N, C-alpha and C positions, 0 to 999 in steps of 0.2 A: 673150322676152316678147309675141313676135308672137301667140302662142296665148292668152294671158292678155288680148290687146286684142280677140282675137275671141271669147273669152268675155264680156267687157264688152259688145262690139256686141249679142251674143245677149240678155244682160240689157235692153238699149236697146230690142230687137225686142219682148221680152216685155211690158215696160213701155208701148211703143207700143200693143200689142194691147189691154193693159187699158184705156188710155186711151180708145181706140177704143169699146170695150165700154162705157165710162162714159157715151159721148155715146148709145149705144142707151136708156139707162136713160130719155131725155126721149121717146122714140118708142114703146117697148113697154114693158108690165109685167115686170120682171124679179125675182122673189121669191126668187131662189136665194141672192144675196150683198146684204148691206148696201151701200148706196151709198158711205158715207163709210169703211167698212173696206178696200173695195176702192181707195178713191181713196188709203189710206193705203200700201197695196200699190204704186199706182202709183209714187207719188213718192219712197218708198224705193227701189224698185228702179232708178228711173231716176237718182236723185243718186248712191246708195250702190253701185249695181251696176255701173252704166254710167260715170258722170262720174269716181268717185272710181278705181276699178280702170283704166279707161283712162289718167288722169294718172299714176298712178304706175308702171303699166307704162312708160310714155314716158320718165319721170323715172328709172327705176332700171335701164333696159334695159342700161346701160354701166356697170353697179355694178362689176362686175371685168373684168378682160380678157376672162373666158371668159362675161361676161354678169351676171345677176341671180344673187346668192347662195342658197344653200339655204335661210337664214332668211328671206330677202324672199320667195320661192317659198311657204315654208310660212305667212307670213303672209298672203300672198294667198289662199291655198287657204282659211284661217280666215274670211277677208273675206267670199270668195265663199259658203261654207257659212253664213254669219250672212245673207247676201243671199237665199239659199234659204229660210231658216228664216222671213225677212220675208214673201218671196212666198207661202209657204203658210200662214203662221201669222195675218197681218194680214186676209185675207178671212172667217176663221173667229172670231177673236177681238177683232179691230182691236187696241186698247191692252190688252196684258193680261202675265201673268206670261212666257209664253213669249216673245212679241214684245219685251217689255222687256230681256230676257235677250240675245236675239241681236242687239237693237240695240247694249247695252252691250259684248257681244262684237267687234261691228263697229268701235265707236268705240276700243276699247283696241287693237285691231289697226290702227287708223290711226295711233295714238299711236305704235307702233312703226315702222311704217312711215315716218311723217314724220320719226323720228329718223334713219332710213337716207337718205330725200331729203337732209337736212341735211349728214349725214356726206359724201355723193357731190358735192353741191353747192359743197363747199369748193375743189374743184378746179375750177370754172367761174371765171369772169370776177368778181372780187368785188364790183365796182360796177355789174355789168350782170346777166347770169342768174343769178349765184350770189346777189345781192341780192334779186333778184324772187323764187326758189325759196326762200329762207328767209323772206321776208315771207309768201309763200303757206302754208308749213306753221306758222309762228307765227299767222296768221289762221284756219286750220282748228283749232289747239289753242283759241284763242279762242273760237270759236264754239260749242263743246262746253259752255263755262260755262253757254250758255243750257239746255242738255240737262241738265247736273247741277242748274240751280236749280229746274228742273221739280218735282223730289220733294219737297223742304222747301214749294215752294208748295202742291203738292195736299195733303200732309200737314197744312197749316196752314188747310185748307178754301178754299184759293184757286183750285181748279179752275174753268175759265170765266170768270176776272176778268181785267181788263186785265194785271196782273202776269203772269199765265200765259200770254197771249198775246204779250206781250213777250218773254218767254223764247223761244218757238218763232219768232219774228220776230227776234230777236238770232242765234239759230243759222242761221236761213236767210240772213238778211244778209251774214254773215262765211263763210259757206260759197259762196254765188253770186257776190257781189262781192268776196270775199277771196281763198280759199283757189282756187277755180277758175279766177278772171280773173286772177290773179297767176300760177298755175301755167301757164296758156296763155300769157300773155306771158313766162315764163321759158322756155317751151321754145321759142318762136319766136325768142327773143333767144339763145338757145343755139346753134341751128341757124345764125343769122346769124352769129354770131361766129366759129364753124367755118368759114365761107366766105370769110371776110375782112373782115366788118363790124366795127371795132374795139366798139363798144356800139351797140346797136340803140336803147335808151331811155337818155338821160341821167339824172343822178341828180335834177335839178330835177323831169322828168316822174314820176319813181318816185315822190318826194315827195308831189306834187301827188294821184298815185293814192291814196295812203296816208291824206293827209289828208281826201281828197273820200269814201272809204268810212267813216271815222270820223264824219264829220258828216252823211252822207245814212243814217245810222241814224235819224236824225228823222223821216223819212218813214215808217219802219216804225211809230212810235208816234203819227203825227199823225192816225191815224184815229180815236184815242179822246183824244188830248190836241189839241184844235184850237186852239192859244194860238198868238198873233202870235211869239212866240218859237222855236216849234218850226219853223214856216214860214220864219222867218229863218235859222236853222241849216241847214235844209235846201236853201234858197237859196244861201247862201254855198259848200254842199258842191257843189251842182250847178253852180255857176259853175266850182269847182276841176275839176270832172269834163269839163266841156267844155273847158277849158284843156289838162287833162292827155290828153283824147281828141283834140284837135285835134294835140296835138304827137307823140302815138303815130300817127295816122295818116299824118303828114308822114314820121315816120321809118321806116314800114313801106312807104311808096311811095316813099322814097328808095331801101331797102334793094332793092324790087323793080326798079329801073331798072339798079342794080349787079349784081343776081344773078338777072336774068330768066332765064337760060339753065340756073341752078342747081337750079330748083324746077320741076314741071309748071305748066301753066297752069290746071289745075283746082284745084291747092293756092291760088295766088294767088287765084282766085275764090273758094275757102273763106274765106279770110283776108278778102277784101272784104267778104264776108258777115256775118262775125262784127263786123268795124269799123262796118258799117251799123247792124248789130242794137244793137250799143252806142252808137251815137248816138241812134237812135230812142229806146233805154231813156232816155238823158239828157234827151232833149227832153221826154219824158213826165214824168220828174222835175221837170224845170223848170216845167211847167204846172201841177202839184200845188202849187207855191207861192201859186197863185191859190186862194183858200178856195173860191170858188164850182165852180171844176173839182176840188178836192180832195174835196169831197162828191161830186161826180159819179164820181170815180177809185175812192173807197170804196165805193159802194151799188151800181153797176153790177158785177154778177160778171164779164161780158165781158171789162171793161177789167182786171180784177185776173188773170184766167186769161191773157189776151192778153198781160200784162206778163211774168209768170213764164215763159212758154213763150218769148217774146222773149229772155230772160235765156238759159234753159236750152238753147233749139234752136239761135238764132242765135249769140250770144255764145260760149256753150262746145262745144256739140257741133260747129260748123262749124270752130272753132279745131282739136279733136282730129281732123277729118275730116283737115285740111290737115297734120298732123304725120303722119297713116297715109300721107300722099300722098308726102312728103318722105323718109319711111322706108321709102318703097316696100313697105308692108304692103298699100296699095292701088296697083294700077300703073295710072297715067292712061291708058294708049293701050288698056287692057281695055274692049270696049264694055260688058260687064257693070257696070263701075265706072260709066262715065258713065252710064248708065240708072239706076243706082241713086241716084247723086247727084242727077241730075236729077229721078226721082220723088221723093226726100226733099224735095229745095229748094223743088220746086214746091208740094208738100202744106204744107211749112212758111209759104210765102209767101201761098199762097191761105187756107190756115186762119187765120193771123194776121190777114190783111186782111178776111176774114168776120167774125171775132169783134169786132174794132173798128167795123166797119160796123155791126153789130147792136147793139153797144153805143152808138154815136152815134145809132142809131134810137130806142133806149129813152130815151136822153137828152133827145132833142128831142121826145118823146111820138108818136112815129110808130108805135108798136107793134112788132110782128112781122114779119119778112119771110118772106112764103109759101114754104113748104119749108124753112126754115132748119136744122131739127134734121136732117134727112135729107141736105141738101146738107154740113152740118158734119161729120156722121158719114163721108160719102163721101171728103171731104178728109183727115179724120183718119186713114184706111185708108191713105192714100198715105205716110205716114211709115213705118208698121212694114213697108209693101211694098219701100220703099226699102231700109229697113237689112237687109230678110232677101236682097234682091239683093246687096248689100255683103257680106252674110255668106258668100251662097254663094261669092262670089268669094275671100273671105277665107279660106276652108276648102280651096279647092282647092290641091292641090301643083304648085309649079311651080319652074322654076329661074330665079334672079335675073336679071333684065336687065342688060347691060353697062354701061349708061348711063342717067342721068335723061332722059326725054324732052322 
């Protein structure tokens, strides 16, 4: 499965290059590709090529005593071919017959891979990592209802309507905050359980996460339905999310004290980045409960892009990097790994900071920061640069070291 993680990492690097290329549109006239079509390629390759394949690679690496089954490997190959189809198809036709076909192919393969995760997780702790893994797959299945709903909406003339965009937000919400986040928690819980921690997260914490995910979908529709009830539901969800986040952070740091020498320092750092990203995301969701701030959040594009990247780069990607470190797919003593992680995290922190700083300046009526587009382009290039450094390390053949440093 390490090879499949490297393939996912390659997808991530390509998505990062596309993201940086999109930044260049604000500086130079680039008539070759349409911005929106290239954006679709960027988002699909990042989510389905990187996060999905990497998550499945970790969950099914011990599917059998000899590793993943042939069926799993075949399904991963189908998923990757679909990702390649999205990468090549979206820049040419955006949404069309071909891109729709490969997207559905990936989704059908994900159903079968999800079923295999459900089967494997039966051997995990029932009320711990096993429960988290099953919830992650369930939310992945639920998220696809938003995709299936798009076709009747479009056929009924609803393209571009509120209902159309709600279906997209439904899919993204339960993918990012459900499948990927619960999957990351399941993987980390599984690792902690196999190293002597009874349960990383108790049932109360898991239930708080589940209820908060359901309620905070209100944020996804608040941009069009600015009703006090929508804000109230989101506020309750955010409160529960804050509670769940605090309990999760407390549990993770408690496990760190007990298992400090069982995982590399860089793995704990990556988990800390993920928890900080989660905390910042929840604070931003809480701020949206104030109607005046909600208008700002929905109308200033910098805040929207920054929020999405906070979720995908900090919360999800850093958790996956942590798992690569504890599984020794990244060797923490390697200078290459340290450089790659440092460049990536530096680009993530600085680009996020610049996005929100510029968004705040727009909101305060201070206008554009001098040299902003060139600076954000340069910082965005750090992300794929760090990824490809890690990829160079990942593809290098080596003999496993005897102990975790």
